[in-house]
C-alpha positions in Angstrom: 94.7 103.6 101.2 95.5 106.8 103.2 96.3 104.7 106.3 99.4 103.4 104.4 100.8 107.0 104.1 103.2 107.5 101.2 103.1 103.8 100.0 99.3 104.3 99.6 100.0 106.7 96.8 101.6 103.9 94.7 98.9 101.5 95.8 96.1 103.9 94.7 97.7 103.9 91.2 96.8 100.2 90.9 93.0 100.0 91.3 92.9 96.2 91.4 95.4 96.1 94.1 93.7 98.9 96.1 90.4 97.0 95.9 92.0 93.8 97.3 93.7 95.7 100.1 90.5 97.5 101.0 88.8 94.2 101.4 91.7 92.9 103.4 91.5 96.0 105.6 87.8 95.4 106.2 88.4 91.7 107.1 91.1 92.7 109.5 89.0 95.3 111.2 86.1 92.9 111.6 88.4 90.2 112.9 89.7 92.6 115.6 86.2 93.7 116.7 85.0 90.1 116.8 88.0 89.0 118.8 87.1 91.5 121.5 83.5 90.4 121.3 84.5 86.8 121.7 86.7 87.6 124.7 83.9 89.7 126.3 81.3 87.0 125.8 83.8 84.5 127.4 84.1 86.8 130.4 80.3 87.1 130.6 80.0 83.3 130.6 82.7 82.7 133.1 81.7 85.3 135.7 78.4 83.5 136.8 80.4 80.3 137.1 82.6 81.9 139.7 79.5 82.4 141.9 77.4 79.3 141.0 79.0 76.3 139.4 76.1 75.6 137.1 75.9 75.7 133.3 72.7 77.6 132.8 71.2 78.4 129.4 72.5 82.0 129.3 76.0 80.7 130.2 75.9 78.2 127.4 74.6 80.7 124.9 77.4 83.1 125.9 80.0 80.4 125.5 78.6 79.4 122.1 78.6 83.0 121.0 82.1 83.4 122.2 83.4 80.4 120.3 81.5 81.5 117.2 82.9 85.0 117.4 86.4 83.8 117.9 86.2 81.3 115.1 84.8 83.9 112.7 87.5 86.3 113.8 90.1 83.7 113.0 88.6 83.1 109.6 88.5 86.8 108.8 92.1 87.3 109.9 93.2 84.5 107.6 91.2 86.1 104.8 92.8 89.5 105.5 96.3 88.0 105.4 95.7 85.9 102.3 94.2 88.8 100.3 96.9 91.3 101.5 99.7 88.9 100.4 98.0 88.3 97.1 97.6 92.0 96.6 101.2 92.7 97.6 102.6 90.2 95.1 100.4 91.8 92.4 101.7 95.2 93.4 105.3 94.0 93.3 104.9 92.7 89.8 103.1 95.9 88.6 105.7 98.2 90.1 108.6 96.3 88.6 106.9 96.3 85.2 106.3 100.0 85.5 109.8 100.8 86.6 111.5 98.7 83.9 109.2 100.2 81.2 109.9 103.7 82.5 113.6 103.2 82.8 113.7 102.0 79.2 112.1 105.3 78.1 114.4 107.6 80.2 117.4 109.3 78.7 120.3 107.0 79.0 122.4 109.6 80.8 119.9 109.9 83.7 120.0 106.1 84.3 123.8 105.9 84.0 124.1 108.9 86.4 122.2 106.9 89.1 124.6 104.0 89.0 123.8 100.3 88.9 123.8 100.0 92.7 121.0 102.6 93.1 118.9 101.2 90.3 119.3 97.6 91.6 118.2 98.8 95.1 115.1 100.5 93.8 114.1 97.6 91.5 114.8 94.9 94.1 115.1 96.2 97.7 112.7 99.1 97.6 109.9 97.2 95.7 110.4 94.3 98.2 110.2 96.7 101.1 106.9 97.9 99.7 105.7 94.4 99.3 106.5 93.5 102.9 104.9 96.6 104.3 101.7 96.1 102.3 101.5 92.3 103.0 102.0 92.7 106.8 100.7 96.2 107.5 97.2 96.1 105.9 95.9 93.1 107.9 97.4 94.5 111.1 96.1 98.0 110.5 92.6 96.6 110.4 92.9 94.3 113.5 95.6 96.4 115.3 93.4 99.5 115.3 89.9 98.0 115.7 90.8 95.5 118.5 92.3 98.0 121.1 89.7 100.6 120.2 86.8 98.2 120.5 88.2 96.9 123.8 88.6 100.4 125.2 85.2 101.5 124.1 83.5 98.4 125.5 85.4 98.8 128.8 84.6 102.5 129.1 80.9 101.8 128.5 80.8 99.0 131.1 83.1 100.4 133.8 84.9 103.7 133.0 87.1 103.5 136.2 88.7 100.2 135.1 89.1 101.7 131.6 91.2 104.5 133.2 93.3 101.9 135.0 93.9 100.1 131.7 95.4 103.3 130.3 97.8 104.1 133.1 100.9 102.9 131.2 99.9 104.5 127.9 101.5 107.9 128.4 104.9 106.3 129.2 104.8 104.2 126.0 103.7 107.1 123.9 106.5 109.3 125.2 109.1 106.6 124.5 107.7 106.1 121.0 107.9 109.9 120.4 111.5 110.0 121.5 112.4 107.1 119.1 110.5 108.7 116.2 112.1 112.1 116.6 115.5 111.1 115.2 114.2 108.4 112.9 114.0 110.3 109.6 117.7 111.4 109.8 118.9 108.0 111.0 116.9 106.2 108.3 118.2 108.5 105.6 121.8 107.8 106.7 121.1 104.1 106.9 119.6 104.0 103.4 122.5 106.0 101.9 125.0 103.7 103.5 123.1 100.7 102.2 123.1 102.1 98.6 126.9 102.6 98.9 127.4 99.0 100.0 125.2 97.8 97.0 127.3 99.8 94.6 130.5 98.6 96.3 129.5 94.9 95.8 128.9 95.5 92.1 132.1 97.4 91.7 134.1 94.8 93.6 132.8 91.9 91.6 133.0 93.6 88.2 136.4 95.2 88.8 138.0 92.3 90.6 140.3 91.3 87.8 141.5 94.9 87.4 141.9 95.6 91.1 143.9 92.4 91.7 146.6 93.6 89.2 147.3 96.6 91.5 148.5 95.8 95.1 146.6 92.5 94.9 143.3 94.3 95.2 144.0 95.7 98.6 142.9 99.2 97.6 139.6 97.9 96.3 139.0 95.9 99.5 139.8 99.0 101.6 137.2 101.0 99.6 134.6 98.2 100.1 135.5 97.8 103.8 135.2 101.5 104.3 131.6 101.4 102.9 130.8 98.5 105.2 132.1 100.4 108.2 130.0 103.4 107.3 127.0 101.1 107.1 127.8 99.6 110.5 128.3 103.0 112.0 124.9 104.1 110.7 123.2 101.0 112.2 125.0 101.5 115.6 124.2 105.2 115.7 120.5 104.4 115.1 120.5 101.7 117.8 122.3 103.9 120.3 119.9 106.8 119.8 116.9 104.6 120.5 118.2 102.1 123.0 117.0 103.6 126.3 113.5 104.6 125.2 113.1 101.2 123.5 113.9 99.4 126.8 111.5 101.6 128.8 108.8 101.0 126.2 109.3 97.3 126.2 108.7 97.3 129.9 105.8 99.8 130.0 104.1 98.3 126.9 104.1 94.8 128.3 100.8 93.3 129.5 102.0 92.7 133.1 102.2 96.3 134.3 98.8 97.1 132.9 97.3 93.9 134.3 98.7 94.7 137.7 97.1 98.2 137.5 93.8 96.7 136.6 94.1 94.1 139.3 95.0 96.7 142.0 92.2 99.1 140.9 89.7 96.2 140.7 90.6 95.1 144.3 89.9 98.6 145.6 86.8 99.2 143.6 85.3 95.7 144.3 85.9 96.1 148.0 84.1 99.4 147.8 81.3 97.8 145.9 81.7 100.1 142.9 82.4 97.2 140.4 80.9 93.8 139.9 82.9 90.6 139.6 81.8 90.4 135.9 83.1 93.9 135.2 86.3 93.2 136.9 86.8 89.9 135.0 86.0 91.7 131.7 88.6 94.3 132.5 91.2 91.7 133.2 90.3 89.9 130.0 90.4 92.8 127.5 92.0 95.7 129.5 95.6 94.9 128.4 94.7 95.0 124.6 95.1 98.8 124.2 98.6 99.0 125.6 99.7 95.7 124.1 98.8 97.1 120.7 101.4 100.0 121.0 104.6 98.0 120.4 103.2 96.3 117.3 101.9 99.7 116.1 105.5 101.0 116.6 106.8 98.1 114.4 104.1 98.9 111.9 105.3 102.5 111.9 108.8 101.3 111.1 107.5 99.1 108.3 105.6 102.0 106.9 108.6 104.3 107.4 110.8 101.9 105.4 108.1 101.6 102.8 107.7 105.4 102.8 111.4 105.9 102.0 111.2 103.2 99.4 108.0 104.7 97.9 109.7 108.1 97.6 112.6 106.6 95.7 110.3 104.7 93.4 108.2 107.7 92.8 111.3 109.8 92.1 112.2 107.4 89.3 108.7 107.3 87.9 108.6 111.1 88.1 111.6 111.5 85.8 110.4 112.8 82.5 110.7 110.3 79.7 111.9 111.2 76.2 108.7 112.7 74.7 107.0 110.6 72.0 105.2 112.4 69.1 101.5 112.4 69.1 101.5 112.0 65.3 104.6 110.0 64.4 106.4 110.9 61.2 107.9 108.4 58.7 111.3 108.9 57.2 111.6 109.1 53.5 114.9 107.3 52.8 117.9 107.0 55.1 119.9 110.1 54.6 121.3 111.3 58.0 121.8 115.0 58.7 122.9 116.9 61.9 122.0 120.6 61.7 123.7 123.0 64.1 123.5 120.4 66.9 124.6 121.4 70.4 124.3 119.4 73.5 124.9 119.9 77.2 124.6 117.0 79.8 121.9 117.5 82.4 123.3 119.3 85.5 126.3 120.7 83.6 126.9 124.1 82.2 129.7 123.4 79.7 128.5 122.1 76.4 129.6 118.7 75.3 128.9 119.4 71.6 128.7 122.8 69.9 127.3 123.6 66.5 127.7 120.2 64.8 126.6 120.1 61.2 127.1 116.9 59.2 125.4 115.2 56.2 125.6 111.5 55.3 124.1 110.1 52.2 122.6 106.5 52.4 125.4 103.9 52.3 128.1 106.4 53.2 130.9 105.3 55.6 131.8 108.0 58.1 134.6 107.8 60.6 134.7 110.1 63.6 138.1 110.5 65.1 139.7 112.8 67.8 141.3 112.8 71.2 139.6 111.2 74.2 136.9 113.5 75.5 136.4 115.3 72.2 132.7 114.4 72.0 132.8 111.4 69.6 130.8 109.0 71.8 128.4 111.8 72.8 127.7 112.5 69.1 127.1 108.8 68.5 124.6 108.6 71.3 122.5 111.5 70.1 121.7 109.7 66.8 119.7 106.9 68.4 118.2 109.6 70.7 119.7 108.3 74.0 119.6 112.1 74.7 117.7 114.9 73.1 119.8 117.6 71.6 119.9 121.0 73.4 119.9 122.9 70.2 119.6 122.2 66.5 118.1 119.0 65.1 119.0 115.5 63.8 117.1 114.2 60.8 116.8 110.8 59.3 115.2 110.6 55.8 114.3 114.2 56.1 112.4 113.6 59.4 113.4 115.1 62.7 114.1 112.0 64.9 112.1 113.6 67.7 109.1 113.3 65.4 109.6 109.5 65.1 108.6 106.9 67.7 111.6 105.7 69.6 111.0 102.1 68.7 110.6 103.0 65.0 113.8 105.0 65.2 115.8 102.3 66.8 114.6 99.8 64.2 116.4 101.9 61.6 119.8 101.3 63.2 122.1 98.8 64.9 124.5 99.8 67.6 127.8 98.4 68.8 129.0 100.3 71.8 132.4 100.5 73.5 131.6 97.8 76.0 130.3 94.6 74.2 127.2 93.5 76.1 125.7 90.0 76.1 122.6 88.9 77.9 122.4 85.8 80.1 121.3 83.0 77.8 122.7 81.0 74.9 124.9 82.3 72.2 122.2 81.7 69.7 119.8 83.8 71.8 122.3 86.6 71.9 122.8 86.6 68.2 119.1 86.3 67.3 118.4 89.2 69.7 118.9 91.5 66.7 116.4 89.6 64.4 114.7 86.6 65.9 113.2 85.6 62.5 116.6 85.4 60.7 117.1 82.1 58.9 119.8 79.7 59.8 121.6 80.6 56.6 121.6 84.3 57.4 122.9 83.6 60.9 125.6 81.3 59.5 126.7 84.0 57.0 127.3 86.7 59.6 129.0 84.2 61.9 131.4 83.1 59.2 132.1 86.7 58.1 132.9 88.0 61.6 134.9 84.9 62.7 132.3 83.8 65.2 132.0 80.3 63.7 135.5 79.5 65.0 134.4 80.5 68.4 131.3 78.4 68.3 133.0 75.3 66.9 135.5 75.4 69.8 132.7 75.2 72.3 131.2 71.8 73.3 127.6 73.0 73.1 128.1 75.2 70.1 125.4 77.8 69.6 123.6 76.4 72.7 126.5 77.3 75.0 125.2 79.3 77.9 126.7 82.7 78.4 127.2 84.1 81.9 126.1 87.5 83.0 127.5 90.3 80.7 129.3 87.5 78.7 132.0 87.3 81.4 132.9 83.7 80.3 134.2 85.0 77.0 137.2 87.1 76.1 136.7 90.8 75.2 137.6 90.0 71.5 135.1 87.1 71.4 132.4 89.3 72.8 133.1 92.0 70.3 132.9 89.6 67.4 129.6 88.3 68.6 128.1 91.7 69.1 129.3 92.8 65.7 127.7 89.7 64.1 124.5 90.5 66.0 124.5 94.1 64.6 125.1 92.9 61.1 122.3 90.3 61.4 119.9 93.2 62.1 120.5 94.4 58.6 119.5 97.9 59.6 120.0 100.9 57.3 122.3 102.6 59.8 125.1 101.0 61.7 126.9 102.9 64.6 130.1 101.4 66.0 131.8 103.1 68.9 135.3 101.5 69.3 133.7 98.3 68.2 137.0 96.6 67.4 139.2 97.8 70.3 139.6 94.3 71.7 140.4 92.6 68.3 143.7 91.5 67.1 144.9 92.4 63.6 143.6 89.2 62.0 140.1 89.5 63.5 140.1 93.2 62.7 140.7 92.4 59.0 137.9 89.8 59.2 135.5 92.4 60.6 136.4 95.1 58.0 135.9 92.5 55.2 132.5 91.5 56.8 131.4 95.1 56.9 132.2 95.6 53.2 130.6 92.3 52.2 127.4 92.3 54.3 126.7 96.0 54.7 127.7 97.6 51.4 124.6 99.8 51.3 124.4 100.5 55.1 125.3 104.0 56.3 128.2 103.3 58.8 129.3 105.7 61.5 132.6 104.4 63.0 134.3 105.9 66.0 137.9 104.6 66.2 141.3 105.3 67.6 142.9 102.8 65.1 143.2 105.1 62.2 144.3 102.5 59.7 140.7 101.0 59.9 139.2 104.3 58.6 141.5 105.4 55.8 139.0 104.2 53.2 136.1 106.0 54.8 134.0 108.2 52.5 134.2 110.9 55.1 136.5 111.4 58.1 135.2 113.8 60.8 137.8 115.2 63.2 136.5 116.4 66.5 138.1 118.5 69.2 136.5 120.0 72.4 133.0 119.1 71.1 133.4 120.7 67.7 134.1 119.5 64.2 137.4 121.0 63.3 138.1 119.1 60.0 136.2 116.8 57.7 137.1 115.1 54.4 138.7 112.0 52.9 142.0 110.6 54.3 144.2 111.9 51.5 142.6 115.4 51.5 143.0 115.7 55.3 146.6 114.7 55.2 147.3 117.3 52.5 145.8 120.0 54.8 148.5 119.2 57.4 146.1 120.0 60.2 144.9 118.2 63.2 144.1 114.9 61.4 147.6 114.9 59.9 149.1 115.2 63.3 146.8 112.4 64.7 147.9 110.2 61.8 151.6 111.0 62.4 151.3 110.2 66.1 149.3 107.0 65.3 152.0 105.7 62.9 154.8 106.5 65.3 152.9 104.5 68.0 152.4 101.6 65.7 156.0 101.5 64.7 157.0 101.6 68.3 154.6 98.8 69.2 155.7 96.6 66.2 159.4 97.3 67.1 158.7 96.3 70.8 156.9 93.1 69.7 159.8 92.2 67.3 162.4 92.7 70.1 160.4 90.5 72.4 160.2 87.8 69.8 164.0 87.9 69.3 164.5 87.7 73.1 162.4 84.6 73.3 164.2 83.0 70.3 167.7 83.5 71.9 
């Protein structure tokens, strides 16, 4: 698959696809050669008829052979296209499966750093570009190369002077193609970057529409998106302007008419001089335009392969990203005690550490609250425990086992996670809830729904648990999504529960329901709670106070207040804020009553 260039590297990694494409290439090449043979035999059959209008046996044999060759060429061309398209579909499926599998094993920070627009473009657009290139290029490479080469070789063997006449326009076309190709890499890179920006802009515009409309009716968001569209338009126009003149010249020089005219003129001179026969002249007129006519399709093929080459590079960049290493001999945790030992962490590409020298021990069933100002490292710490990233220094152990010595799937089965943004998949509510434990009984499902206040949500919907949820759960409120994701986490019944601002959307009543559910359904589960609502963590067995990536205080609520340190100040500010909020709500109620 070297003829495909960079896409051939990915094709070669799928042996079944490569075999199908090699067969398609062979069929295409044979079809091109047979097409030339059929046209040559047709010319050989017609030439005698121009002198003597009689269907002799040699003429009939030549006509029959011509028809047979052309029919066989048609059949082989169909086979080449069918096999190439089948192979390209198989390649598309294989690449998407490989990409999704690899993305699932990459550090979460790497994937998040790319952004959803870039990931979507790679998974959809780039894989599709590779599919199109393979499906269209392979049959054409076979026929598009063999046909003009066979025609030129045959013509050179029969009458080299007319072969030279057939090539008279070739230098002009080649020069124009070289001019267009010279700036193509830079223009294509600019085009691709602008396309990625538009993809990201569409996602940002749709997902952030509600927020953007609250500020200047969304005009700033529209301006940002329009700016990206304008950059994309500028990239397209710049590419077209750079190639407009050579493209027009190539269209004229690469057409069949100028070459046919050159062959006709040369044939007239040579025939009059007695240097060519009528049959040779007719053969040249029949197949002589094939070499130059192949140039423009070859240029389009080069564009296809260039698109596919850029797409292939982006796909291979993703596949080349190192996955989180899995142990050769997995270890099994002995119990569920969690310990962080001198853990430090620095995000990839940054120099400042996000966490420094974190040491923390949690016995099974302990309830630990992590508090601190925004940016203090709370969420980063929570993401290291399920190994979304590997620590830069130190280690994290679960049941005495370094989590890097456990298989990722085995580690994740030990815990349930509820992150800041509640996420629901497209499907029914029951499918979303059972995602945590598909084999859960109806009674277990009903218990967590009742405890988390999800039953009230379900009962208010006409289709109940079979209600379809839109993408990311956009048809539900933030509080409803959080209650559903909390119920899902509790249904998992995992030894470790990590909640990162898991009740931020809930009102006071729903918050109390959730706290009661946690106490009722997860009494022996180790809980790690990241919260800004400090009243929800006053009963925690351990409160960890973080600042600038370090643990500055830890202890129980009463003990930390007695120290009059950072936690005491956080508690004081929190109470003042709550009093201010309650006072404001009370005043608003009085105003409505008056």
